[in-house]
N, CA, C, O and the ligand as a Tripos MOL2 file, in Angstrom:
@<TRIPOS>MOLECULE
protein
  281   279    71     0     0
PROTEIN
NO_CHARGES

@<TRIPOS>ATOM
      1 N          -7.2490  -11.9970   -5.7790 N.3       1 MET1
      2 CA         -6.8930  -11.3440   -4.5330 C.3       1 MET1
      3 C          -8.1260  -11.2460   -3.6380 C.2       1 MET1
      4 O          -9.2120  -10.8890   -4.0970 O.2       1 MET1
      5 N          -7.9510  -11.5600   -2.3890 N.am      2 THR2
      6 CA         -9.0470  -11.5030   -1.4280 C.3       2 THR2
      7 C          -8.7700  -10.4080   -0.4110 C.2       2 THR2
      8 O          -7.6580  -10.2990    0.1070 O.2       2 THR2
      9 N          -9.7790   -9.6010   -0.1290 N.am      3 VAL3
     10 CA         -9.6270   -8.5280    0.8480 C.3       3 VAL3
     11 C         -10.6730   -8.7030    1.9350 C.2       3 VAL3
     12 O         -11.8590   -8.8730    1.6520 O.2       3 VAL3
     13 N         -10.2280   -8.6590    3.1560 N.am      4 ALA4
     14 CA        -11.1530   -8.8010    4.2840 C.3       4 ALA4
     15 C         -11.1620   -7.5070    5.0860 C.2       4 ALA4
     16 O         -10.1160   -6.9140    5.3490 O.2       4 ALA4
     17 N         -12.3510   -7.0840    5.4650 N.am      5 PHE5
     18 CA        -12.4910   -5.8830    6.2750 C.3       5 PHE5
     19 C         -12.9420   -6.2580    7.6760 C.2       5 PHE5
     20 O         -13.6370   -7.2540    7.8780 O.2       5 PHE5
     21 N         -12.5480   -5.4700    8.6080 N.am      6 ASN6
     22 CA        -12.9830   -5.6740    9.9730 C.3       6 ASN6
     23 C         -13.3500   -4.3150   10.5650 C.2       6 ASN6
     24 O         -12.4710   -3.5390   10.9410 O.2       6 ASN6
     25 N         -14.6590   -4.0260   10.6470 N.am      7 CYS7
     26 CA        -15.1100   -2.7530   11.2040 C.3       7 CYS7
     27 C         -16.3010   -3.0410   12.0970 C.2       7 CYS7
     28 O         -17.4440   -3.0180   11.6400 O.2       7 CYS7
     29 N         -16.0460   -3.3050   13.3320 N.am      8 LYS8
     30 CA        -17.1600   -3.6280   14.2300 C.3       8 LYS8
     31 C         -17.0890   -2.7540   15.4720 C.2       8 LYS8
     32 O         -16.1810   -1.9380   15.6300 O.2       8 LYS8
     33 N         -18.0510   -2.9390   16.3350 N.am      9 GLU9
     34 CA        -18.0820   -2.2000   17.5920 C.3       9 GLU9
     35 C         -16.8210   -2.4660   18.3970 C.2       9 GLU9
     36 O         -16.2520   -3.5570   18.3410 O.2       9 GLU9
     37 N         -16.3980   -1.4690   19.1360 N.am     10 VAL10
     38 CA        -15.1740   -1.6050   19.9010 C.3      10 VAL10
     39 C         -15.5080   -1.5470   21.3810 C.2      10 VAL10
     40 O         -16.2580   -0.6830   21.8350 O.2      10 VAL10
     41 N         -14.9390   -2.4770   22.1170 N.am     11 THR11
     42 CA        -15.1170   -2.5030   23.5590 C.3      11 THR11
     43 C         -13.7970   -2.1720   24.2300 C.2      11 THR11
     44 O         -12.7450   -2.6640   23.8220 O.2      11 THR11
     45 N         -13.8530   -1.3490   25.2460 N.am     12 CYS12
     46 CA        -12.6370   -1.0070   25.9760 C.3      12 CYS12
     47 C         -12.0630   -2.2690   26.6130 C.2      12 CYS12
     48 O         -12.7670   -2.9540   27.3550 O.2      12 CYS12
     49 N         -10.8050   -2.5870   26.3400 N.am     13 PRO13
     50 CA        -10.2280   -3.8140   26.9010 C.3      13 PRO13
     51 C          -9.9750   -3.7100   28.4030 C.2      13 PRO13
     52 O          -9.6990   -4.7200   29.0510 O.2      13 PRO13
     53 N         -10.0640   -2.5190   28.9580 N.am     14 PHE14
     54 CA         -9.7470   -2.3280   30.3790 C.3      14 PHE14
     55 C         -10.9890   -2.3870   31.2550 C.2      14 PHE14
     56 O         -10.9090   -2.8300   32.4010 O.2      14 PHE14
     57 N         -12.1360   -1.9490   30.7400 N.am     15 CYS15
     58 CA        -13.3470   -1.9530   31.5640 C.3      15 CYS15
     59 C         -14.5060   -2.6630   30.8760 C.2      15 CYS15
     60 O         -15.5840   -2.7750   31.4600 O.2      15 CYS15
     61 N         -14.3130   -3.1450   29.6530 N.am     16 ASP16
     62 CA        -15.3330   -3.9300   28.9420 C.3      16 ASP16
     63 C         -16.5440   -3.1080   28.5290 C.2      16 ASP16
     64 O         -17.5940   -3.6810   28.2370 O.2      16 ASP16
     65 N         -16.4350   -1.8180   28.4970 N.am     17 ARG17
     66 CA        -17.5800   -0.9990   28.1090 C.3      17 ARG17
     67 C         -17.4560   -0.6340   26.6340 C.2      17 ARG17
     68 O         -16.3950   -0.1870   26.1970 O.2      17 ARG17
     69 N         -18.5340   -0.8190   25.8560 N.am     18 PRO18
     70 CA        -18.4570   -0.4530   24.4390 C.3      18 PRO18
     71 C         -18.3250    1.0530   24.2690 C.2      18 PRO18
     72 O         -18.8880    1.8320   25.0380 O.2      18 PRO18
     73 N         -17.5920    1.4380   23.2750 N.am     19 SER19
     74 CA        -17.3760    2.8530   23.0170 C.3      19 SER19
     75 C         -17.7320    3.1680   21.5770 C.2      19 SER19
     76 O         -17.4570    2.3790   20.6730 O.2      19 SER19
     77 N         -18.3390    4.3160   21.3680 N.am     20 SER20
     78 CA        -18.6690    4.7380   20.0090 C.3      20 SER20
     79 C         -17.9590    6.0250   19.6330 C.2      20 SER20
     80 O         -18.1350    6.5380   18.5280 O.2      20 SER20
     81 N         -17.1630    6.5440   20.5450 N.am     21 ARG21
     82 CA        -16.4550    7.7910   20.2420 C.3      21 ARG21
     83 C         -15.0830    7.4680   19.6770 C.2      21 ARG21
     84 O         -14.2010    6.9600   20.3700 O.2      21 ARG21
     85 N         -14.9360    7.7750   18.4160 N.am     22 ILE22
     86 CA        -13.6960    7.4390   17.7300 C.3      22 ILE22
     87 C         -12.7150    8.6000   17.8370 C.2      22 ILE22
     88 O         -13.0460    9.7410   17.5160 O.2      22 ILE22
     89 N         -11.5380    8.2990   18.2800 N.am     23 HIS23
     90 CA        -10.4700    9.2890   18.3760 C.3      23 HIS23
     91 C          -9.8870    9.5230   16.9850 C.2      23 HIS23
     92 O          -9.8690   10.6530   16.4970 O.2      23 HIS23
     93 N          -9.4210    8.4730   16.3620 N.am     24 PHE24
     94 CA         -9.0410    8.5390   14.9600 C.3      24 PHE24
     95 C          -8.9920    7.1280   14.3960 C.2      24 PHE24
     96 O          -8.9560    6.1460   15.1370 O.2      24 PHE24
     97 N          -8.9910    7.0480   13.1050 N.am     25 THR25
     98 CA         -9.0020    5.7610   12.4160 C.3      25 THR25
     99 C          -7.8690    5.7140   11.4210 C.2      25 THR25
    100 O          -7.5710    6.7080   10.7590 O.2      25 THR25
    101 N          -7.2460    4.5820   11.3150 N.am     26 TYR26
    102 CA         -6.3020    4.4020   10.2320 C.3      26 TYR26
    103 C          -6.3970    2.9760    9.7260 C.2      26 TYR26
    104 O          -6.7380    2.0540   10.4660 O.2      26 TYR26
    105 N          -6.0990    2.8230    8.4900 N.am     27 ASN27
    106 CA         -6.1740    1.4980    7.8790 C.3      27 ASN27
    107 C          -4.8050    0.8550    7.8590 C.2      27 ASN27
    108 O          -3.8010    1.4990    7.5570 O.2      27 ASN27
    109 N          -4.7830   -0.4000    8.1800 N.am     28 ARG28
    110 CA         -3.5560   -1.1750    8.0900 C.3      28 ARG28
    111 C          -3.8090   -2.3250    7.1330 C.2      28 ARG28
    112 O          -4.8610   -2.9640    7.1620 O.2      28 ARG28
    113 N          -2.8520   -2.5660    6.3100 N.am     29 THR29
    114 CA         -2.9870   -3.6470    5.3510 C.3      29 THR29
    115 C          -1.9610   -4.7220    5.6550 C.2      29 THR29
    116 O          -0.7740   -4.4420    5.8160 O.2      29 THR29
    117 N          -2.4330   -5.9420    5.7300 N.am     30 PHE30
    118 CA         -1.5580   -7.0770    5.9590 C.3      30 PHE30
    119 C          -1.6240   -7.9950    4.7580 C.2      30 PHE30
    120 O          -2.6690   -8.1480    4.1260 O.2      30 PHE30
    121 N          -0.5250   -8.5830    4.4650 N.am     31 GLN31
    122 CA         -0.5550   -9.6360    3.4600 C.3      31 GLN31
    123 C          -0.4940  -10.9630    4.1760 C.2      31 GLN31
    124 O           0.4530  -11.2560    4.9060 O.2      31 GLN31
    125 N          -1.5190  -11.7570    3.9540 N.am     32 ASP32
    126 CA         -1.6150  -13.0490    4.6190 C.3      32 ASP32
    127 C          -1.0250  -14.1220    3.7240 C.2      32 ASP32
    128 O          -0.5910  -13.8490    2.6050 O.2      32 ASP32
    129 N          -1.0170  -15.3380    4.2280 N.am     33 LEU33
    130 CA         -0.5250  -16.4530    3.4200 C.3      33 LEU33
    131 C          -1.4280  -16.6490    2.2100 C.2      33 LEU33
    132 O          -2.6440  -16.4890    2.3180 O.2      33 LEU33
    133 N          -0.8710  -16.9850    1.0900 N.am     34 PRO34
    134 CA         -1.7100  -17.2240   -0.0920 C.3      34 PRO34
    135 C          -2.6470  -18.4130    0.1200 C.2      34 PRO34
    136 O          -2.2610  -19.4290    0.6970 O.2      34 PRO34
    137 N          -3.8790  -18.2670   -0.3560 N.am     35 ILE35
    138 CA         -4.8480  -19.3610   -0.3020 C.3      35 ILE35
    139 C          -5.0570  -19.8620   -1.7230 C.2      35 ILE35
    140 O          -5.5330  -19.1190   -2.5810 O.2      35 ILE35
    141 N          -4.7120  -21.0890   -1.9710 N.am     36 GLN36
    142 CA         -4.8370  -21.7110   -3.2860 C.3      36 GLN36
    143 C          -4.2070  -20.8220   -4.3650 C.2      36 GLN36
    144 O          -4.7630  -20.6430   -5.4490 O.2      36 GLN36
    145 N          -3.0500  -20.2810   -4.0430 N.am     37 GLY37
    146 CA         -2.3110  -19.5070   -5.0250 C.3      37 GLY37
    147 C          -2.7290  -18.0620   -5.1480 C.2      37 GLY37
    148 O          -2.0580  -17.2850   -5.8270 O.2      37 GLY37
    149 N          -3.8330  -17.6760   -4.5010 N.am     38 ASN38
    150 CA         -4.2730  -16.2810   -4.5420 C.3      38 ASN38
    151 C          -3.6760  -15.5190   -3.3690 C.2      38 ASN38
    152 O          -3.6580  -15.9970   -2.2350 O.2      38 ASN38
    153 N          -3.1950  -14.3370   -3.6690 N.am     39 LYS39
    154 CA         -2.6850  -13.5020   -2.5890 C.3      39 LYS39
    155 C          -3.8420  -12.9620   -1.7650 C.2      39 LYS39
    156 O          -4.8810  -12.5830   -2.3060 O.2      39 LYS39
    157 N          -3.6560  -12.9330   -0.4710 N.am     40 VAL40
    158 CA         -4.7080  -12.4800    0.4380 C.3      40 VAL40
    159 C          -4.2250  -11.2280    1.1490 C.2      40 VAL40
    160 O          -3.1600  -11.2200    1.7660 O.2      40 VAL40
    161 N          -5.0080  -10.1880    1.0550 N.am     41 PHE41
    162 CA         -4.7180   -8.9620    1.7840 C.3      41 PHE41
    163 C          -5.8110   -8.7280    2.8070 C.2      41 PHE41
    164 O          -6.9960   -8.8840    2.5110 O.2      41 PHE41
    165 N          -5.4160   -8.3610    3.9870 N.am     42 ILE42
    166 CA         -6.3770   -8.0530    5.0360 C.3      42 ILE42
    167 C          -6.2400   -6.5750    5.3630 C.2      42 ILE42
    168 O          -5.1700   -6.1050    5.7510 O.2      42 ILE42
    169 N          -7.3440   -5.8500    5.1990 N.am     43 ILE43
    170 CA         -7.3450   -4.4250    5.5130 C.3      43 ILE43
    171 C          -8.0910   -4.2350    6.8230 C.2      43 ILE43
    172 O          -9.2460   -4.6370    6.9600 O.2      43 ILE43
    173 N          -7.4310   -3.6320    7.7600 N.am     44 ILE44
    174 CA         -7.9790   -3.4610    9.0970 C.3      44 ILE44
    175 C          -8.3060   -1.9950    9.3220 C.2      44 ILE44
    176 O          -7.4700   -1.1210    9.0940 O.2      44 ILE44
    177 N          -9.5210   -1.7320    9.7670 N.am     45 CYS45
    178 CA         -9.8560   -0.3950   10.2540 C.3      45 CYS45
    179 C          -9.4330   -0.3380   11.7130 C.2      45 CYS45
    180 O         -10.1850   -0.7330   12.6040 O.2      45 CYS45
    181 N          -8.2560    0.1430   11.9440 N.am     46 ASN46
    182 CA         -7.7400    0.1890   13.3090 C.3      46 ASN46
    183 C          -8.1150    1.5340   13.9180 C.2      46 ASN46
    184 O          -7.7160    2.5850   13.4160 O.2      46 ASN46
    185 N          -8.8660    1.4960   14.9790 N.am     47 ARG47
    186 CA         -9.3870    2.7250   15.5530 C.3      47 ARG47
    187 C          -8.8230    2.9820   16.9300 C.2      47 ARG47
    188 O          -8.5780    2.0660   17.7160 O.2      47 ARG47
    189 N          -8.6280    4.2400   17.1920 N.am     48 LYS48
    190 CA         -8.2830    4.6820   18.5360 C.3      48 LYS48
    191 C          -9.5510    5.2830   19.1150 C.2      48 LYS48
    192 O         -10.1530    6.1710   18.5130 O.2      48 LYS48
    193 N          -9.9570    4.8010   20.2840 N.am     49 MET49
    194 CA        -11.2580    5.1690   20.8300 C.3      49 MET49
    195 C         -11.1110    5.9070   22.1460 C.2      49 MET49
    196 O         -10.1100    5.7770   22.8500 O.2      49 MET49
    197 N         -12.1490    6.6930   22.4630 N.am     50 PHE50
    198 CA        -12.2670    7.2660   23.7940 C.3      50 PHE50
    199 C         -13.0760    6.3200   24.6620 C.2      50 PHE50
    200 O         -14.0480    5.7260   24.1950 O.2      50 PHE50
    201 N         -12.6880    6.1760   25.9060 N.am     51 CYS51
    202 CA        -13.4980    5.4250   26.8630 C.3      51 CYS51
    203 C         -14.2840    6.4260   27.7000 C.2      51 CYS51
    204 O         -13.7100    7.3240   28.3160 O.2      51 CYS51
    205 N         -15.6160    6.2600   27.7160 N.am     52 ASP52
    206 CA        -16.4830    7.2000   28.4230 C.3      52 ASP52
    207 C         -16.7320    6.8000   29.8710 C.2      52 ASP52
    208 O         -17.4260    7.5060   30.6020 O.2      52 ASP52
    209 N         -16.1760    5.6860   30.2790 N.am     53 ASN53
    210 CA        -16.3740    5.2170   31.6460 C.3      53 ASN53
    211 C         -15.4930    6.0340   32.6030 C.2      53 ASN53
    212 O         -14.2660    5.9640   32.5390 O.2      53 ASN53
    213 N         -16.1230    6.7950   33.4760 N.am     54 SER54
    214 CA        -15.3460    7.6430   34.3850 C.3      54 SER54
    215 C         -14.5850    6.8170   35.4100 C.2      54 SER54
    216 O         -13.6210    7.2990   36.0050 O.2      54 SER54
    217 N         -15.0130    5.5710   35.6220 N.am     55 ASP55
    218 CA        -14.3010    4.6970   36.5490 C.3      55 ASP55
    219 C         -13.0810    4.0370   35.9180 C.2      55 ASP55
    220 O         -12.2620    3.4300   36.6090 O.2      55 ASP55
    221 N         -12.9710    4.1630   34.6000 N.am     56 CYS56
    222 CA        -11.8670    3.5150   33.8940 C.3      56 CYS56
    223 C         -10.6520    4.4300   33.9180 C.2      56 CYS56
    224 O         -10.7640    5.6400   33.7220 O.2      56 CYS56
    225 N          -9.5010    3.8380   34.1590 N.am     57 LYS57
    226 CA         -8.2820    4.6380   34.2550 C.3      57 LYS57
    227 C          -7.7840    5.0740   32.8790 C.2      57 LYS57
    228 O          -6.9330    5.9570   32.7710 O.2      57 LYS57
    229 N          -8.3130    4.4560   31.8390 N.am     58 HIS58
    230 CA         -7.8230    4.7290   30.4910 C.3      58 HIS58
    231 C          -8.8420    5.5880   29.7460 C.2      58 HIS58
    232 O         -10.0020    5.2020   29.5980 O.2      58 HIS58
    233 N          -8.4070    6.7330   29.2880 N.am     59 THR59
    234 CA         -9.3210    7.6030   28.5490 C.3      59 THR59
    235 C          -9.3680    7.2440   27.0720 C.2      59 THR59
    236 O         -10.3770    7.4770   26.4070 O.2      59 THR59
    237 N          -8.2940    6.6820   26.5620 N.am     60 THR60
    238 CA         -8.2840    6.2400   25.1760 C.3      60 THR60
    239 C          -7.7080    4.8300   25.1240 C.2      60 THR60
    240 O          -6.9450    4.4200   25.9980 O.2      60 THR60
    241 N          -8.0830    4.1130   24.1000 N.am     61 PHE61
    242 CA         -7.5140    2.7870   23.8990 C.3      61 PHE61
    243 C          -7.5230    2.4730   22.4200 C.2      61 PHE61
    244 O          -8.3450    2.9920   21.6650 O.2      61 PHE61
    245 N          -6.6150    1.6340   22.0210 N.am     62 ALA62
    246 CA         -6.5350    1.2280   20.6230 C.3      62 ALA62
    247 C          -7.2830   -0.0890   20.4500 C.2      62 ALA62
    248 O          -7.2440   -0.9770   21.3020 O.2      62 ALA62
    249 N          -7.9490   -0.1760   19.3360 N.am     63 GLU63
    250 CA         -8.6540   -1.4110   19.0060 C.3      63 GLU63
    251 C          -7.6580   -2.5410   18.8640 C.2      63 GLU63
    252 O          -6.5800   -2.3640   18.2970 O.2      63 GLU63
    253 N          -8.0190   -3.7000   19.3790 N.am     64 ARG64
    254 CA         -7.1030   -4.8260   19.3230 C.3      64 ARG64
    255 C          -7.7080   -5.9720   18.5410 C.2      64 ARG64
    256 O          -8.9290   -6.1170   18.4700 O.2      64 ARG64
    257 N          -6.8610   -6.7690   17.9670 N.am     65 PHE65
    258 CA         -7.3220   -7.8820   17.1530 C.3      65 PHE65
    259 C          -6.6280   -9.1470   17.6300 C.2      65 PHE65
    260 O          -5.4110   -9.3010   17.5240 O.2      65 PHE65
    261 N          -7.4410  -10.0380   18.1560 N.am     66 ASP66
    262 CA         -6.8870  -11.2360   18.7770 C.3      66 ASP66
    263 C          -6.2470  -12.1880   17.7620 C.2      66 ASP66
    264 O          -5.3820  -12.9920   18.1100 O.2      66 ASP66
    265 N          -6.6830  -12.0850   16.5060 N.am     67 PHE67
    266 CA         -6.1720  -13.0460   15.5340 C.3      67 PHE67
    267 C          -4.8240  -12.6360   14.9540 C.2      67 PHE67
    268 O          -4.2400  -13.3600   14.1470 O.2      67 PHE67
    269 N          -4.3370  -11.4750   15.3680 N.am     68 MET68
    270 CA         -3.0610  -11.0100   14.8200 C.3      68 MET68
    271 C          -1.9550  -11.1800   15.8460 C.2      68 MET68
    272 O          -2.1720  -11.1120   17.0560 O.2      68 MET68
    273 N          -0.7900  -11.3980   15.3290 N.am     69 TYR69
    274 CA          0.3800  -11.4950   16.1860 C.3      69 TYR69
    275 C           1.2740  -10.3090   15.9150 C.2      69 TYR69
    276 O           1.6850  -10.0830   14.7770 O.2      69 TYR69
    277 N           1.5760   -9.5590   16.9400 N.am     70 TYR70
    278 CA          2.4220   -8.3840   16.7540 C.3      70 TYR70
    279 C           3.8700   -8.7460   17.0180 C.2      70 TYR70
    280 O           4.7490   -7.8910   16.9150 O.2      70 TYR70
    281 ZN        -12.4470    1.7920   29.7240 Zn       71 ZN71
@<TRIPOS>BOND
     1     1     2 1
     2     2     3 1
     3     3     4 2
     4     3     5 am
     5     5     6 1
     6     6     7 1
     7     7     8 2
     8     7     9 am
     9     9    10 1
    10    10    11 1
    11    11    12 2
    12    11    13 am
    13    13    14 1
    14    14    15 1
    15    15    16 2
    16    15    17 am
    17    17    18 1
    18    18    19 1
    19    19    20 2
    20    19    21 am
    21    21    22 1
    22    22    23 1
    23    23    24 2
    24    23    25 am
    25    25    26 1
    26    26    27 1
    27    27    28 2
    28    27    29 am
    29    29    30 1
    30    30    31 1
    31    31    32 2
    32    31    33 am
    33    33    34 1
    34    34    35 1
    35    35    36 2
    36    35    37 am
    37    37    38 1
    38    38    39 1
    39    39    40 2
    40    39    41 am
    41    41    42 1
    42    42    43 1
    43    43    44 2
    44    43    45 am
    45    45    46 1
    46    46    47 1
    47    47    48 2
    48    47    49 am
    49    49    50 1
    50    50    51 1
    51    51    52 2
    52    51    53 am
    53    53    54 1
    54    54    55 1
    55    55    56 2
    56    55    57 am
    57    57    58 1
    58    58    59 1
    59    59    60 2
    60    59    61 am
    61    61    62 1
    62    62    63 1
    63    63    64 2
    64    63    65 am
    65    65    66 1
    66    66    67 1
    67    67    68 2
    68    67    69 am
    69    69    70 1
    70    70    71 1
    71    71    72 2
    72    71    73 am
    73    73    74 1
    74    74    75 1
    75    75    76 2
    76    75    77 am
    77    77    78 1
    78    78    79 1
    79    79    80 2
    80    79    81 am
    81    81    82 1
    82    82    83 1
    83    83    84 2
    84    83    85 am
    85    85    86 1
    86    86    87 1
    87    87    88 2
    88    87    89 am
    89    89    90 1
    90    90    91 1
    91    91    92 2
    92    91    93 am
    93    93    94 1
    94    94    95 1
    95    95    96 2
    96    95    97 am
    97    97    98 1
    98    98    99 1
    99    99   100 2
   100    99   101 am
   101   101   102 1
   102   102   103 1
   103   103   104 2
   104   103   105 am
   105   105   106 1
   106   106   107 1
   107   107   108 2
   108   107   109 am
   109   109   110 1
   110   110   111 1
   111   111   112 2
   112   111   113 am
   113   113   114 1
   114   114   115 1
   115   115   116 2
   116   115   117 am
   117   117   118 1
   118   118   119 1
   119   119   120 2
   120   119   121 am
   121   121   122 1
   122   122   123 1
   123   123   124 2
   124   123   125 am
   125   125   126 1
   126   126   127 1
   127   127   128 2
   128   127   129 am
   129   129   130 1
   130   130   131 1
   131   131   132 2
   132   131   133 am
   133   133   134 1
   134   134   135 1
   135   135   136 2
   136   135   137 am
   137   137   138 1
   138   138   139 1
   139   139   140 2
   140   139   141 am
   141   141   142 1
   142   142   143 1
   143   143   144 2
   144   143   145 am
   145   145   146 1
   146   146   147 1
   147   147   148 2
   148   147   149 am
   149   149   150 1
   150   150   151 1
   151   151   152 2
   152   151   153 am
   153   153   154 1
   154   154   155 1
   155   155   156 2
   156   155   157 am
   157   157   158 1
   158   158   159 1
   159   159   160 2
   160   159   161 am
   161   161   162 1
   162   162   163 1
   163   163   164 2
   164   163   165 am
   165   165   166 1
   166   166   167 1
   167   167   168 2
   168   167   169 am
   169   169   170 1
   170   170   171 1
   171   171   172 2
   172   171   173 am
   173   173   174 1
   174   174   175 1
   175   175   176 2
   176   175   177 am
   177   177   178 1
   178   178   179 1
   179   179   180 2
   180   179   181 am
   181   181   182 1
   182   182   183 1
   183   183   184 2
   184   183   185 am
   185   185   186 1
   186   186   187 1
   187   187   188 2
   188   187   189 am
   189   189   190 1
   190   190   191 1
   191   191   192 2
   192   191   193 am
   193   193   194 1
   194   194   195 1
   195   195   196 2
   196   195   197 am
   197   197   198 1
   198   198   199 1
   199   199   200 2
   200   199   201 am
   201   201   202 1
   202   202   203 1
   203   203   204 2
   204   203   205 am
   205   205   206 1
   206   206   207 1
   207   207   208 2
   208   207   209 am
   209   209   210 1
   210   210   211 1
   211   211   212 2
   212   211   213 am
   213   213   214 1
   214   214   215 1
   215   215   216 2
   216   215   217 am
   217   217   218 1
   218   218   219 1
   219   219   220 2
   220   219   221 am
   221   221   222 1
   222   222   223 1
   223   223   224 2
   224   223   225 am
   225   225   226 1
   226   226   227 1
   227   227   228 2
   228   227   229 am
   229   229   230 1
   230   230   231 1
   231   231   232 2
   232   231   233 am
   233   233   234 1
   234   234   235 1
   235   235   236 2
   236   235   237 am
   237   237   238 1
   238   238   239 1
   239   239   240 2
   240   239   241 am
   241   241   242 1
   242   242   243 1
   243   243   244 2
   244   243   245 am
   245   245   246 1
   246   246   247 1
   247   247   248 2
   248   247   249 am
   249   249   250 1
   250   250   251 1
   251   251   252 2
   252   251   253 am
   253   253   254 1
   254   254   255 1
   255   255   256 2
   256   255   257 am
   257   257   258 1
   258   258   259 1
   259   259   260 2
   260   259   261 am
   261   261   262 1
   262   262   263 1
   263   263   264 2
   264   263   265 am
   265   265   266 1
   266   266   267 1
   267   267   268 2
   268   267   269 am
   269   269   270 1
   270   270   271 1
   271   271   272 2
   272   271   273 am
   273   273   274 1
   274   274   275 1
   275   275   276 2
   276   275   277 am
   277   277   278 1
   278   278   279 1
   279   279   280 2
@<TRIPOS>SUBSTRUCTURE
     1 MET1         2 RESIDUE 1 A MET
     2 THR2         6 RESIDUE 1 A THR
     3 VAL3        10 RESIDUE 1 A VAL
     4 ALA4        14 RESIDUE 1 A ALA
     5 PHE5        18 RESIDUE 1 A PHE
     6 ASN6        22 RESIDUE 1 A ASN
     7 CYS7        26 RESIDUE 1 A CYS
     8 LYS8        30 RESIDUE 1 A LYS
     9 GLU9        34 RESIDUE 1 A GLU
    10 VAL10       38 RESIDUE 1 A VAL
    11 THR11       42 RESIDUE 1 A THR
    12 CYS12       46 RESIDUE 1 A CYS
    13 PRO13       50 RESIDUE 1 A PRO
    14 PHE14       54 RESIDUE 1 A PHE
    15 CYS15       58 RESIDUE 1 A CYS
    16 ASP16       62 RESIDUE 1 A ASP
    17 ARG17       66 RESIDUE 1 A ARG
    18 PRO18       70 RESIDUE 1 A PRO
    19 SER19       74 RESIDUE 1 A SER
    20 SER20       78 RESIDUE 1 A SER
    21 ARG21       82 RESIDUE 1 A ARG
    22 ILE22       86 RESIDUE 1 A ILE
    23 HIS23       90 RESIDUE 1 A HIS
    24 PHE24       94 RESIDUE 1 A PHE
    25 THR25       98 RESIDUE 1 A THR
    26 TYR26      102 RESIDUE 1 A TYR
    27 ASN27      106 RESIDUE 1 A ASN
    28 ARG28      110 RESIDUE 1 A ARG
    29 THR29      114 RESIDUE 1 A THR
    30 PHE30      118 RESIDUE 1 A PHE
    31 GLN31      122 RESIDUE 1 A GLN
    32 ASP32      126 RESIDUE 1 A ASP
    33 LEU33      130 RESIDUE 1 A LEU
    34 PRO34      134 RESIDUE 1 A PRO
    35 ILE35      138 RESIDUE 1 A ILE
    36 GLN36      142 RESIDUE 1 A GLN
    37 GLY37      146 RESIDUE 1 A GLY
    38 ASN38      150 RESIDUE 1 A ASN
    39 LYS39      154 RESIDUE 1 A LYS
    40 VAL40      158 RESIDUE 1 A VAL
    41 PHE41      162 RESIDUE 1 A PHE
    42 ILE42      166 RESIDUE 1 A ILE
    43 ILE43      170 RESIDUE 1 A ILE
    44 ILE44      174 RESIDUE 1 A ILE
    45 CYS45      178 RESIDUE 1 A CYS
    46 ASN46      182 RESIDUE 1 A ASN
    47 ARG47      186 RESIDUE 1 A ARG
    48 LYS48      190 RESIDUE 1 A LYS
    49 MET49      194 RESIDUE 1 A MET
    50 PHE50      198 RESIDUE 1 A PHE
    51 CYS51      202 RESIDUE 1 A CYS
    52 ASP52      206 RESIDUE 1 A ASP
    53 ASN53      210 RESIDUE 1 A ASN
    54 SER54      214 RESIDUE 1 A SER
    55 ASP55      218 RESIDUE 1 A ASP
    56 CYS56      222 RESIDUE 1 A CYS
    57 LYS57      226 RESIDUE 1 A LYS
    58 HIS58      230 RESIDUE 1 A HIS
    59 THR59      234 RESIDUE 1 A THR
    60 THR60      238 RESIDUE 1 A THR
    61 PHE61      242 RESIDUE 1 A PHE
    62 ALA62      246 RESIDUE 1 A ALA
    63 GLU63      250 RESIDUE 1 A GLU
    64 ARG64      254 RESIDUE 1 A ARG
    65 PHE65      258 RESIDUE 1 A PHE
    66 ASP66      262 RESIDUE 1 A ASP
    67 PHE67      266 RESIDUE 1 A PHE
    68 MET68      270 RESIDUE 1 A MET
    69 TYR69      274 RESIDUE 1 A TYR
    70 TYR70      278 RESIDUE 1 A TYR
    71 ZN71       281 GROUP 0 **** ****
């Protein structure tokens, strides 16, 4: 079994400013396609962040992952 983590800096998707203030965090687990017969699980640290940019219309935003399809 393979487990991949993703915990990196988060940038506000609306104003492009990095944020370090975490609103809350939750883990999501995905089961990916098996690789060479091994099951692959992807654990995501999905964070809800505060945006500190006063010019930004969004005070909070959820971390997004481009490689996932919702
Ligand atoms: Zn923002």
